N, C-alpha and C positions, 0 to 999 in steps of 0.2 A: 686837529692832531690827536686829541683824546678819543674821538669817535673812530679814527683809523686804528688806533691801538686796540680799542675794544673789538673791532671787527677781526683783527688779526688774532686776538686772544680767543675769540669765539671760534674762528676757523680751526685754530690749533686744538681747542677743546673738543670740537666735533669729531676729530680724527683720533683723539686719545681717550674718549669716554668709554668706560667698560660698563656694559649693562648688567643688570641683576642676573644671577644664575637662574636657569629654568627650574620650575618646581619639578619634583620627582614624578608627579602625576600630570604632567603637562598635557598629554593627549586627552586624558579624561576631563581635565579642566577646560580645555578648548571645546570639547564635545558638549559639556554642560553649558558653556557660554553660547554656542551655536543653537542649542536647544531652546534658549530663551527667546530667540528671534528678536533681539533688541538692538543689535548693532545697526548704525546708520538709519535709525528711525527718527521721526519728527519729535520735537520737544513735547513734553507732557507736564502739566501743571503740578502734579504730585511731586515729581523729582525736582522741579524748579523751586517749589515751596520748601523742600528739604534743604537744598543748598543755601537758600536765603536765610533760613532759620539757623543752619549750622554756622554761617558767617556771622550772624547777629549774636548768637550765644557765645561763640569762641572769640568774637571781636577781631576777626581777620578780614582783610579786604577781598580775599578770594576763597571760594568754596566750589568743589567739583564732585560730581558723580562720575567716576572714571572707570572704564572697562578696558581690560588688556587682552588683545588678541595676539596673533602670531608676531606681528611686526610693529604694532603701534598701541598707544593708549588713546581711546576715543571717549569724548565727553558726552555722556547722555544728558547731563545738565551742567551748566557752568555759570558762575557768578563772579564777576570781577575780571574776566579775561575774554578776549575776542576769539582766540584760536579754538578750533573744534577738535584737534588731535595733535599729537606729537609722536616722534619715533619712540618705540618701546625702550631702546637703550638709554634714552634720556629720562625715562619716567621714574619718579619717586614711587609711583604706584606699583611698578614692577617689583620693587623691594617689599612693599607693604603686603602684597598678596602671599608672600612667603611666611608671614607672621600669623599667630593665632590671636593676638591682641593688637591694641593700637600701636602703630609704628610712628615714632616721633623723632624728628631731626630738629634739634634746638638751634643750631647754627650751621648751615650747610657749608659755609666757607671754612669751617674747622673739621669737616668730616671728609676723610680721603676718598670716600665713595662718590662725593658730589662736588669736590672743590673745582674740578674742571668741567662741570656740567654746563652746557650752553644755557640752560634755564636759570642757572645761578649767575653766570657771567653776563647775561643780557636779559632782555625782557622775558619774563616778569620779575627778574632779579630775586629769585627765591632765597630767603634766609631760613625761614621756619616752615616746617611741614609736619602735619599730623594726619594720619589716615587709618581708618578702621576697615579691615577686610570685609568685603561683601561675600558671604558664603551662601552660594546657591544650593537648592535641593540636591542632595547627593554629596554634601560636604566638600564642594569644590569652590575655591576662592576665584571669582571671576573679575573682581575689581575692587575699588575702594570708594568710600565717602571720605573726602579729605578737605582740610582747611590749610590755607597758605598765607604767609605774611612776608613782607619785605624787610623785616627786622628780626633779629634773634629773640626768642622768647620760649615759653612753655605753657601748656594748658594746666588749669587748675583741676583738681579732682572732680569738681562739679561739671566743668566743661567736658572732661573726658567721658563722664557718665552720660551727659547729654548727647555727645557725638556717637557713642555706642547705641544709645536708644534710637537716634535718628537712623543709624545704619540698619538696625533691626527693622525699622519701618520700610526701608528700601528692599531688604531681603524678603519681607512679608509680601511686598508687591510683586517681587520676582515669583514667589510661590503662587500668588493669585494668577499671575500671567501664565505659568505652566499649567495650572489647573484648567484655566479657560481654554488654552490651546488643546489640551488633551480631551476636554469636554467636547470641543468642536469636532475633533477627529472621531470621537466615539459617536457623537450624534450623526455624523455623516455615515459611519458604518452601520449604525442602527437603522437609519433611514433606508439604506440600500437593502438591508435584510428585511425590513418591514415591507418594502415594495415587492420583493421576491415572495415573501410569505403570503402577502395579500393576493398576489397573482395565483399562487398555488391554492390558497383557500377558496378563491372565487371559482376555481375549476372543479372543486369537490361537489359531488351531487348529494350533499347533505347540508342541513342548516347549521352553521357554526357561528356562535355568538360568544363574545368575551365581555366580562364586567369588571368593575373595580371591587374592592373588598366589601362595599355596601350593596353590591348587586346592581349598580347603575351601569347600563349598557355602554360599552366603549367601542366595540367593533361588530360589524354585521356583514356576513358574506352575501354574495349575490343570490345564492340559492335561498337563503333565509328571506331576503327581500321579495323574491318571486313567490315563495310559498305564503308568506304572511301578508303580502300586498302592501307593505310599508316601504317607503324610501328609507335608506339608512339614516339620513339626516333627521328624520322624524323620530327615530329611536335613540340615536347616540346622544347621550347627555340629557335625555328627557324622560326616559322610561327605564324601569327596572325589569329584571327577568320575569318577575311575577306578573307584570302587566300583559304578558303574552299568554297567560293561562286563564282558565275559567275560574272566577272568584270562588264559586261554590266548591270546586275541586280543591282549591288551595285551602279553604276552610276545613274541609273534611280531612285532608291529609295532615293539617296542623294538629288536629285532635289525636290522630293515630300516632304521629311522630312524637308528640308530647308524652304520650303513654309509653312509647317504646324507649325513649331516652330518659324518662324520669324527670323531666323538667318542662316548663311551659315554653312552647314554640309558638310565637304569635303568627297569625295568618299574614303572609307576606313573603318577601323574598327569602327569609330565613328558612322557610319550609323546604326550599329547593337546595340550599347550600349548607344546611346544618351538618349533615354527615360529611360533606366534602371538607369542611373545616377541620374535621378530626383526621384527615388523611385518607378517608375511604372514598373511592370513586362511586358516586351514587348513580345507579342505572335503574330506570323505571319507566313505566308507560304513563304518559300524560296526554292531555288534549291542548293543542295550541289553538289560539283564537286569532282569526284573521282581522284585518282592519274593518271589514264589513260585518263583523260579529259572528260569522260562521266558524265552525271548529273542525279540526281534523286530528286524529290520533298520531302521536309520535313516540318513538323509543328515544328517551332522553338520557344522556350521560352527562353528569356534572362533576368536574374535577377541579380541585383547588390548585391554583398556581402559586408556588412557594419560591422564595428566594434562597440564597445560600444560608441565611440565618434561620431558615425554617418558617419565617413569617409569611402569612398569606397576603399576596398583592393583587389577587383577583381570582376569577373563576372562569372556566371554559365549559360551555354547554354545546354538545353536539347532538343533533336530533335527526332521526330518519323518519320519513313518512311511512307509517305502517297501516295505512288505510286498507290496502289490498290484503295484507296479512291478517288484519282483524276480520275482514269479511270471510277469508278462508278459515280462520280459526272458529268463527261462529258456526260454520257449516260442518266442520270436520271434528273439532275437539270439544264440542259442547258437552258439558257435564264433567269435564276433568277438574281436578282440584286446582285452586288458584296458584298453589305452590308450583305445580307442574307447568302452568302457563308462564310463570315468571322464569322458570329454568329455560323453557324453549325461547322465550323472548330474549334472554341474555345471549344464548347461543346464536340466534338469528342476528342480533345486533352486532356481535363480533364478526360474523361472516359478512354482513353488509358493510361494516366499517372497513374490513380488509379489502373487499372488492371495490367499493366506491372510492376509497382514497388511493389505493394502489393503481387503479385504472388511469386516472389523469396523470399521476406521477410517472407511470411507465410510458405514457404518451409523451410527456416532457422529455424523458430520457431517450426514447426512440427517435423523436423528431430532432432533438439536439444532435444525436448521433448522425442523422442524415445531413443536418446542417454542416457538421464538421467535415463531411465528405465533399462539400462544395468549395468553390474558390472564395476564400475569405482573406481580407487584409489582416495584418498582425493584430490590430486592435479588435476586430470582429472575432478573430480566432481566440483571443484571450477571453473575450466576453462569453463566447459559446462554451469554452472549456469550463469557465467559472459556473455557468448555468448547469452544466452536466455534473460537475462535482457537487454543487449544492443540492441538486435533485437526488443524487445517490446518497448524500448525507441525510437528506430528509427521509428517504426510504428506509435507511437504517434506524432513524428515530422512530418512524411509524412501526417498524418491526418490534422494537423494544416496547413501545407503548401497547401494541396488541398482545405481545407475550405477557406483559404485566397485567393487562386487562383480563386475560384468560385466568391467570393465577388468582386475581382478586375475585373473579366470578366463580372460582372453584371448578373451572372447566378444563384444567390442564390434566391430561391423562398420561400415565406412566405405563411402560410395558416391561415385562419380565422375559428376558431371552438370554441364551448363552452367549458369552463373548470372551475374548482373550484380552486380558488387562494390558499386556505389553503392546499388542497391536493397537489398542485404543490410545495408549499414551504416545506411541510413536507417530500415529496418524495425527493426533492433536498438535504435536510439536511441528510436524511438517506443514500443517495448515498455516502456521505463523512464520515458517522459515523464510519465505520470500521477503517479508517486511523486515525481519531481523537482519538478513544479509544486506538489504539496501541501506541499512543504518550502520553496517559494520559491527554488529553485535554478535557475540558468540551465543548461540541458542542450543541448550543441552537438555536431554531428557533421560532419566535413569530410573529403572525399576530395581529395587534391591533384590539380590539373588534369592532370598528366603521368602519372597512374597508369593502367595497363592495366585496363580494366573487365570485359572479356569473358573470363571464366576458367572453368576446370573444376576441380571438387573437391567436397568435402562441405560445402555451404553451411550445412546444419543444425548440424553440429558447430562450425563457426566461429562461428555465431550463438550457440550455447550458451556458448562462452567469452566472447564479447563481452558478452552479457547478464549473465553472472556478474560480470565486471569492472565494468560500468556500474552494476549493482545495488549492489555493494559500495561503489563510489565515492559513490553517492547516499546510501546508508545511513550512511556515516561522515562526510558533509559536512553541516554545519548551515547554512552560508551561502556565497555565492560561486557557483562554477560547476563543472561537470563537462564535460570536453571530450574527444571522441574524434577523433583525427587518424589518417589513413591515408596512408601514403607508400609509394614503391617503392624497394627497396634495390638490387636487381640485375635485369638483364633479359637474356634470351637469345632465340634464335629460337623456342624451344618453351615455355620456362618463365619464371616471374617470381617473385621473392621480395617479399612484401608485409609491411610493418611496421604494426602497429596499436598506438596509444598512447592510454591512458585516463588523463587528468590531472585531479586534483581539488584543491580548496582546503580539504580536510578536516583531520582530526586529525594526520596524519602518522604515521610508524612509526619507532621507534628502531632503530638499527643492529643491536643484539643480537637484536631480534625478527625482522628481515627474513629471517635465515638459516633460520628454521623455518616461514615463512609457507606454503610449498608442501608441508609435511608433512601427513600424514593427521591429522585431528582436531585441527589446530593453529589457534589464533587469535592475533590481534595481542597481546593482553594479558590478564592475569587479569581476570575479570569481564566480558569482551567478550560471551560467550554470554548472560549474564544481562541485560545492558543492550541488546544489539542483536539477539540471537538468532542462529541458524545452527548448523551442525554442525561447521564447521571442515574440511569435505570439499570445498567449492566450488573453492578454489584448487588443491587436490591433484588433483581431477578435471580442471580446466582444464590443469594442467601436463602430465598424462599424455595428454590429447587433443591438445595442441599437439605434444608430442614424437612421438606416433604419426603425426601428419601431417607429420613431418620438420622441425618448427620448434623454436624455443626461446622461453622466457618468463622475465621478470624484473621487478624492481621497483627504483625509485629514490625515496627519501623521506627527509624530515627532520621530526622532531616539530614540530608547529605550522606547518609550511610546505606541507602537502599531500603528495600522492603521485603517482607516475607508474608505472602498470603497463603493460608492453609485451609483445608477442609477435610472432613472425614465422612465416609459413607459406609454403611453396613451392607454387605452383599451376601447372598446365598452362594454356597459352593455348588459346582456342577457335580452330577454323578460321574463316576469314572467312565461310563459308556458315552456320555454326552460331550466330554471334553475333547480338545484337539489331541492329536497323537504326540507322544513324547519326542524329544529331540532325536536327531539321527545318531543313535549310539554307534552304529557301524562307521559312520563318517568320523565321529570323534575318535574312535579306535585308530582310524587311518591317520589322524593328525597327532597321535600319541608321540610324545617326545619332542614336538615342535617347540622351538624357542623363538619368541616374538619380541621385537623391540618397537615401542611406541615413541614417536618423535612428535611432540606437540607442545607449544608454549603455554597452552591453557591447562592449568592444574586440574580443574574440575573434569575436563574431557579426558585427560590422561587417567585420572582415577576411575572414572566410569568405565572406560574401555578395559583398563587393567582388571577391574573387578569382574567384568563379564568374561574375559578370556580365562581368568583363574577359575571361574565357575565351570569351565569346560576341562579343568585339570591340565591346562597347558601352562608352560613356563612363560613368564612375561616380565619385562622391565620397561620403564618409561623414563624419558628425559625431555626437559623443556629447552635444552640448548643443543643446536645441531653439531657444534664442535665436540661437545662431550659425548653425544650419541655416536658420532663417527669414530671417535677413539674407542668406544665400547665395542663397536662392530669389529674394528681391527684387532682388539684384544681378544674377542671371542674366536675370531678366525685363527689367531696365533696359538690359542690354547687347545684347539681342536674341538671346541664346543661352540660352533658358529650359530649365529642367529639365522634361522631359515627364512624369516620374513620380517620386513620393516613396514609398519603401519605409519605412514608419513603425512603430516599436515602440510597443505600447500602454502598457507599463509603464516610463515615464521618471521619474526622480527629481524633476525640476524642473517638468514639465508632462506630463500623461498624453497618450496618442496622440490621443484624441478631441478634447481641447481644442486641441491643435496643429492637427488636421485642420480644426476649425471656424474657426480663425484663418486658415488658408491659403485655405479655400473662400470665406470672406467678403471676401477681399482682391481687388478687381477686377483688379489687376495680375497676379494668379496664377490667373486664371479657367481657363486652359488646362492647369493642372497637375493630374494625376490621382493619386489617393492609394490605396495598398494598405496595409492595417493588418496588422501581425504580432501575433498574440495568443497568450497561453499556452495550453497544452493544456487543453481543457474550458471555455474562457472563453465565456460566453454574453452576449447583449445583448437588450434589449427590442426587439420588432419595430419596424423603421423607424429605429432609433437610428443605424445606420451611414449610411444614406442622408441623414438629416437633418444628419449631421456632415460630409458631403462625401466619405465613404469609398465607393469603388466596389466594393472586394472585400477580403476578409480571408483570410489564410493562417495556419495554425497552426504555432507553433514547437515543436520545431525544424523549419525549413522544408526540405522535400524539393526537390531540384533540379528534378525533373520538374514538381512543383507550381508552383515559381517560374516556370519557363518557360511553362507553360500559363497562369498568371495574367497574365504580361506580354503574351502573345499575346491573351488574352481582353480585357484592359483597353485595350491600345494598338491592336490590330488589329480586335477583334471588336465595336467600337462604343462602347467606353468605359464600359460598366456591367458590373458583376459581381454576385456573390452577396451578398445581405444576410444578416444574422444569422438571419433566419427561413428561409433557403434560397430566398427569392424571387429570380427572375432576370428581368430585362427583355430579355435577349439570348438568342436561341435557342441551344441546345446544338448542337455541330458536327454531331451525327447526328440532330437532330430534324427533324420535317416542316417544310417551308417554309410551311405554312399559318399557323403561329404568328407568323411575321414578316409574311407577306403579308396576312393578315386577322386582326390581333390582336383578342382579346376579353378583357374584364375578368371575372374569375372570383372568386366568393366561396365559401369552404369553410366550412360550418356543421357542426361535429363536436365533441362533448364529450370523446371518447376521445383521450387524449394520443397513444397509439401510432398509432391510425388517422389522426389529424390529421397527424402527422409523416410518415407514409407517403404520404398523398395529396399533401401539399405537395411532398414530394420527387419524386413521380412527375410532377406538373405542371411542376416546375422542370426536370426532365430532358427533358421534352417541349417546353420552350421557352416555357412560359406563365407569366405573372405571376398570383399569386393572393394574396388576403387571407384571413384566417381568423378565425372567431369560435367561441365554445364553447357557445352555446345559441341557441334560436330568438329570444329577445327581442333579443339582440345582432345577429342576422341582420336583423331588421326595422329596427333603428336604423342598421345599416350601409347598407341600401338607401336610407334617407332621406338619408344623407350623400353617397353616391357612386352613380353609374350603373353597374350591373353588367349584363353580358350573360347570364351563366350563374351559377346558384347550385347547388352540390352540397350537398343538404340531407339530413343524417342525420334519420331519422324519430323516434328516441327520444333526447331531450335534456332536461336539467333546466330548470326555470323555465317554458319554453315549448317544446313538442315541435315537430317538423318540420311536422306537419299543421296545427297552430294557427298557426305562423309563416307558412306558405304562405297560409292563408286571410286573415291580416291583411295580407300584402303585396298579395294580389289585391284586397282591399277598398280599399286605398289607391290602387292603380292605377286602379280604377274611378271613384274620387272625384276623380281628377286630381291627387293629391298629388305625383306624380312628373313632372308636366308633360307634355312631348312626348317623353319618353324612349322608346326602343325597348322593347317588352314583354319582360320578363324571362323567360328560360327556366329553370324550376325543375325540377331532377332529383332524385328521391328516391334516396338511397344507403342501402340496407337490407341487413340480414343474411339476409333471407328473400325468396324469389321464389315464393311459393305462390299458388295460385288464390285470387283475391280481393284480393291485395295491390295489384295494378295498379289495380283499380277504386277501392280506398280512396285511393290516391295521386291519381288523376284527379279524384275527387270533392272532394278538398281543394284542387284548383287546380294540381296539379303536371302536368308534361307527360309525363314518362316516368320510368324508374328504372334504376339500376345495382345489381347485387348485390355484396355483399362476399364474399370479398376482391376488390378491384379489380385486374384485370390491366392492366399498362401498355398493351398492344396494344389492348385493348378501349376503354380510356379515350381513347387517342390517336385511334382511329377515330371515336369519338363526338364528341370535341372538334372534329375536322376537319369533321364534318358540321354540327355546331352553328354553327361559325364561318362556313361558307358559307351557311347558311340563316337566320342570326340576323336579317338585315335584311328577309327576305322571308317569314318563316314565317306561316302562316295561322292560327292559333288554337290554343287549348289542346288538347293531345292529338292533334295532327295528325301527329306524327312516329311513326316506328316505334320500338318500345322498344329502348333501347340494350342491354338485357340479353338480348334475343332476340326473335324474331318473335311468339311466343305468350306470353301471361301464364302465369307459373308455370314457364317454362323459364329456365335459366341456362346460357348457352353459354360463359361466361368462366371459371367455376371448377369446375364439376362437383361431385360429392359429396366432402366432406372425409373422408379415411380414418378408420376407427375407431381408437381409441387403445389397444386392449388388446394389441397385438403390433407387432413391427417397430420401426423408428426412430420416436421420438415427435415428431420435428420434420421438416418438409419443408424441407431445407436449400436446395434449389433456389429455392423460393418466398421463403425468408428473404433469400437473397442477391439475388434479383430486387428485393425490396422495398428493399434497401439499395444498389441500383445497383452491386452487385459491389464496393463500397467497404468495406474492412475496418473502417475507423473508424466509418462510418455504421452498419454492421451491429452493431458493438459498442454504439454508442449506442442503437440500436433494441432490442437485447437487454436492456441496463440499464434502459431505460424500461419495457419489457414486464415484467421481473421486479419492478420497483418497484410497478407497477400491479397485477400479479397478486397479490402478497403483500397489498396493501391490500384488494383486492376479495375475496379468499378470507377474510380476517379479517372483513370486513363481512358476507359470506355466512354465515359461522358464527354470528354474532350474530343475523342475520335468521332463520336456520333455527331456532335455539334459542328465539327469541321468537315463532315462528310467524307472521312477517310476510310474507305471500305476495307482496304488491306489491314489497317490497324485494328479495325473493329473485329475482323476475322481472327487476327492473331491474339488479341487480348481475350476474346471470348473463348477461343480454343484453350488457352492456358488456364483460365479460371474454371472452365468446364471440366478439364482433366483433373484438377485438384479437388473440385467439388465431388465428382463422381468417385474418385479414389477414397475419399474420407466419408462417403455416405451422406453428403449434404444434398439430398435429392431434390429438395424444393426448388433450388435455383437452376438445376440442370436444363429443364426444357426451354426456358427463356434464353439461356446462354447458347444452346444449340440453334435456336431460331436466329439469334444474332450472328452466330458463326456462318450459318447458311446465307444470310443476307449479305455478309461481307464477301463470301465466296462468289455470289452472283453479282456483286457490285450494285445492289439495289437496296437502299437504306430508307425507303419511305416509311416503313413501320418500325424502324429501329428505336425511336424514342419511346414508344409504348413498351416494346420488349425490354428496354433498359430499365424503365420504371418498374416493370414487373420483377425483374431481377433484383433491383434495389430493395423492393418490398420484401421479397422472399429472403434476401440476405438479412434484413432486420429481424424477420421471424426466426431465421436460423440462429442468429446471434443471441436473441432472447432465450430461445430454447436451450442453447448451450450454456448460457449463464445460469440457468436453473438446474440443468442435468449434470453439467461438468463445471462446477464452480471453481474459481481460482483458490489456491491455498492461502 
């Protein structure tokens, strides 16, 4: 009967027990517990010893190491009980983890928190409980060390102290557990990096050896093994660096070095590393001795490897075999002074190092790029991308080291040339803009209005420092802004001191770290290289560049409050004759009286823009709130002093730019207000979006001063319309033919190739013509139904419906009267071929004439002018002279595309012509071409493997057209060969042609990376 009553009481208790409240930091606490990886692990003697000792000291029958997760308390160690866990709601431990000290319950039957607890009402019949919280690293209580008794009692002070001490032992083991876990992760990561680095080192065609601080050899690459005729295991751990040298040479150098340094340098490894210990990269000529005793001369560079604390943990020796050079020198430069020999040797070493190390790394990058174009499973794809990223990172490291080596060797040369300071600053900011936009950071650059702009100096080296500081600021800033300010410190008749400041809202730098920031191989904090990358050389190189230019560099920073890096440089002023022309005074006069409203939530950008506009003597106001700005617009309109133009940020927190623009353009009172939209770098819109929203033109942030001025002139003086997102323009460009405005025509471009379409639209825009675009023949027919066009530039080969079929359909609809009384369309074939018979094929389909790809702007302009003048009076199909030339089969606009087996793979002149000499447009064009080329080459590979001749023809034709248009000449011949094979249906040689095309594309891509680098 008594047992039945107990069971009923326990059942009632289970439903009425209220568990302990959750800690305020429960999620962090659970994360800390999971990080220990200790739940549900096997017993360990250390914890069992602690619980037994706790039971003995506190004289209790039960002791536990208890850990509390989401739903339970689990016993890592238990003494005196059989259960391995209990529900969390029952756990005394769940209350104990809320305390900072021992949690003690002297009689559970008298405590309302536990009186109904099943652990009190039944086995183990808890009356007394005392638990000390176990605080894991990160100050999170994950459980308790507790003692339990079946009778009421309390602990003595000595017992409490002992229990706390035992709890600290448990916590100490937790810490050791975490350290071991992190060490294993680190070791695994280091092993992977070591294997990659070893593979790269083994591919280098120079002998690379590393040692410990005492000079004992630790690693040897394969080139060193081959040259020295030793196996690596014969040297590693057994020989010092000195063992590879002639003992007599070591002895002689010892005496020389002792006299030079003013202290005794014993013959041995110290001769090789003494200077390196001081931070100087020691470069010199030595004789290496092979295993058989024979020797050969080498150019040897020894560099100290230092840790974050500046201590040397080893040395790196890089040697080049200079046997041939020695022979050449003895014949050619005999009699020259030894100092001159050393200078030549250093220069040769740097050149060799650059070539020999870059060559295998570029091979890794190129072959990995090819690998990524093959069919890979997700794991292989991840591995290949990791290799490519690692190789690119290593290449940047080598560039830093080589630049630093040139500085150390005194071989860095500076030039003096005229440059415009504002252009330099704006270009430097744009080079970093893409990375800033990707992180959602506002990037701004401002030159104070009173700064002298026409200067003389080495603009390239100044830009190198600026880009390094801006890149670092973006790298270490997760939100907020990065601002470059340029001011003038002093001024004389011939010279001026310019101050550059890069301020960010990033991590900030502790005072103790700032002192070593500009040291070689130094970074802000331990782990920085692993988290953010980099060599630690960037700031050291910047410091030396600035000082070599007669300036100074420094940093101001507080942790959590961002950083300000600054440097100064003294420049010479240009003569009045050599400087750029002054700003367009006539244009400013035409803007006189203009009132401008800036709407941007970023205070710095508003201030910069407002200062610039005020320097032009224009009226300007700025607001960070769109509601306040709209009210100001209405107020100005009501007062008769309207704002003529709104300079509007697209990314506003309360209302985005397009919504605000639509609100302004739909208000009758603001109908005369013109809107220019400021967009982030790389921002794109659907065709027509800006025009429908009332936006006349957009400018990319950070906004260049020249672009801002041109935009104001275009919008306010040039007729009030600007460029839409598609690049369409209803206003003739300043240098375009007057025909576009005097006799406007509506043009439709039908082109499925993204690259070709972008180029043609850009050419038409620059010639002053408006154009719409579609991507296949079916859309071309539908566009003609919707709108009256005067001219259609029709690509012949398109998906869904090709140009020939689309032309026939349009002509049929014209004949049936579907287009009413519209003027007859002039349809022009745009084809990659101009062979005999192509003209007849176009005419028979209903086209009037044709242009050949790639289109040259001059030929297109001439043809458009002729079409515009004749569009109203033309006599019938085929009545005009061919735009591509007088005779079918001739092409006067492009000529033959050079073969791709030699010379430069890209016609840069054509590429820049297609991009209107605009660097940003050219970069976009290159990115678009690379994306399309990689996709089409992958499709070609599949089509060739499957023997699909029609697909081979189509893909080859598409890529050939884009390549020829942009001047990517190297790949064109092999693509034409593939297209011809597809046309014939004979693919026996297609694999070889495809391999040639792939190789040429790799050559093109490498050339473009060098000549048209990304910002």
